[in-house]
C-alpha positions as CSV (number, residue, x, y, z in Angstrom):
1,M,-11.7,-46.1,-2.0
2,K,-10.2,-43.4,0.2
3,N,-7.6,-41.0,-1.1
4,A,-4.0,-41.5,0.2
5,M,-3.4,-37.8,0.8
6,P,-5.8,-35.5,2.6
7,K,-6.9,-32.3,0.8
8,A,-4.7,-29.4,1.6
9,K,-6.3,-26.4,3.4
10,K,-6.1,-23.0,1.7
11,V,-4.4,-20.4,3.9
12,G,-3.7,-16.8,3.5
13,P,-5.7,-13.9,2.1
14,A,-6.9,-15.9,-0.9
15,R,-8.2,-18.9,1.1
16,G,-11.8,-18.2,0.3
17,L,-11.3,-18.1,-3.5
18,G,-10.2,-21.7,-3.9
19,P,-9.2,-22.6,-7.5
20,R,-11.3,-19.9,-9.0
21,Y,-10.3,-16.7,-10.9
22,G,-6.9,-17.9,-12.1
23,S,-3.5,-17.8,-10.4
24,T,-2.5,-14.3,-11.6
25,I,-5.6,-12.6,-10.2
26,R,-5.3,-14.5,-6.9
27,K,-1.6,-13.4,-6.6
28,R,-2.5,-9.8,-7.3
29,Y,-5.3,-10.1,-4.7
30,I,-2.9,-11.5,-2.1
31,K,-0.5,-8.6,-2.7
32,V,-3.1,-5.9,-2.4
33,M,-4.7,-7.4,0.8
34,T,-1.4,-8.0,2.6
35,D,-0.3,-4.4,1.8
36,M,-3.7,-3.1,3.1
37,K,-3.6,-5.1,6.3
38,K,0.0,-4.2,7.4
39,P,0.4,-1.3,9.7
40,H,1.2,2.0,8.0
41,R,3.0,5.0,9.4
42,C,0.8,7.9,10.7
43,P,1.4,11.3,9.0
44,S,0.6,13.0,12.2
45,C,2.5,11.2,15.0
46,G,4.8,8.9,12.9
47,F,3.9,5.6,14.6
48,P,3.0,2.6,12.5
49,R,-0.5,2.4,13.9
50,V,-2.6,3.3,10.8
51,K,-5.4,1.0,9.9
52,R,-8.1,1.2,7.2
53,E,-11.5,2.1,8.7
54,S,-13.5,2.0,5.4
55,V,-12.7,2.5,1.7
56,G,-10.3,5.5,1.5
57,V,-10.6,6.4,5.2
58,W,-7.6,5.6,7.4
59,T,-7.3,6.1,11.2
60,C,-4.3,6.1,13.5
61,R,-5.0,3.9,16.6
62,K,-2.4,5.8,18.7
63,C,-3.3,9.5,18.2
64,G,-6.8,9.2,16.7
65,F,-5.8,11.1,13.5
66,K,-8.3,10.3,10.7
67,F,-7.5,11.1,7.1
68,T,-8.4,10.1,3.6
69,G,-6.1,8.2,1.2
70,G,-6.3,5.4,-1.4
71,A,-8.7,2.5,-1.2
72,Y,-6.0,0.0,-0.4
73,T,-3.1,2.1,0.7
74,P,-3.1,5.4,2.7
75,V,-0.8,7.1,0.2
76,T,-1.2,6.8,-3.6
77,K,1.2,7.9,-6.4
78,L,-1.4,10.4,-7.7
79,G,-1.9,11.7,-4.1
80,A,1.9,12.3,-3.7
81,I,2.0,14.2,-7.0
82,A,-1.0,16.3,-5.9
83,K,0.7,17.1,-2.6
84,R,3.8,18.3,-4.4
85,S,1.9,20.5,-6.7
86,A,-0.1,21.9,-3.8
87,K,3.2,23.0,-2.3
88,G,3.8,25.2,-5.4
89,L,6.1,23.1,-7.5
90,P,4.6,21.5,-10.7
91,A,5.0,17.7,-10.8
92,E,7.2,17.9,-13.9
93,E,9.7,20.2,-12.2
94,T,9.9,18.1,-9.1
95,E,10.6,15.0,-11.1
96,K,13.4,16.8,-13.0
97,E,14.9,18.0,-9.7
98,E,14.7,14.5,-8.2
99,E,16.4,13.0,-11.3
100,A,19.1,15.7,-11.1
101,Q,19.7,15.1,-7.4
102,A,19.8,11.3,-7.5
103,P,23.0,10.9,-9.6
104,E,24.8,13.5,-7.3
105,K,23.9,11.4,-4.2
106,E,25.2,8.2,-5.8
107,E,28.5,9.8,-6.9
108,T,29.2,11.2,-3.4
109,S,28.7,7.9,-1.6
């Protein structure tokens, strides 16, 4: 006997996984892959043309600027903290300054 409904096709980044690995892991996989595939802003020219070349290597398709970053995103939280500390401010002091400035901005607007 033939089924009344045809089998639904899997679409999206998790299409190859099928029913395997559980829904939570598939959702996490979808989030990571969609964030990786979207165009990111270039730190050199500012245009949203950055694509991943390989794991941790990102290239701007407009200006050709090649740089390293995270495996799935060009900028990671740890990388942002490292950049702040390289400028001369320890990460703890910058966090305190940001917290002190944030309430002032909210009060003035």
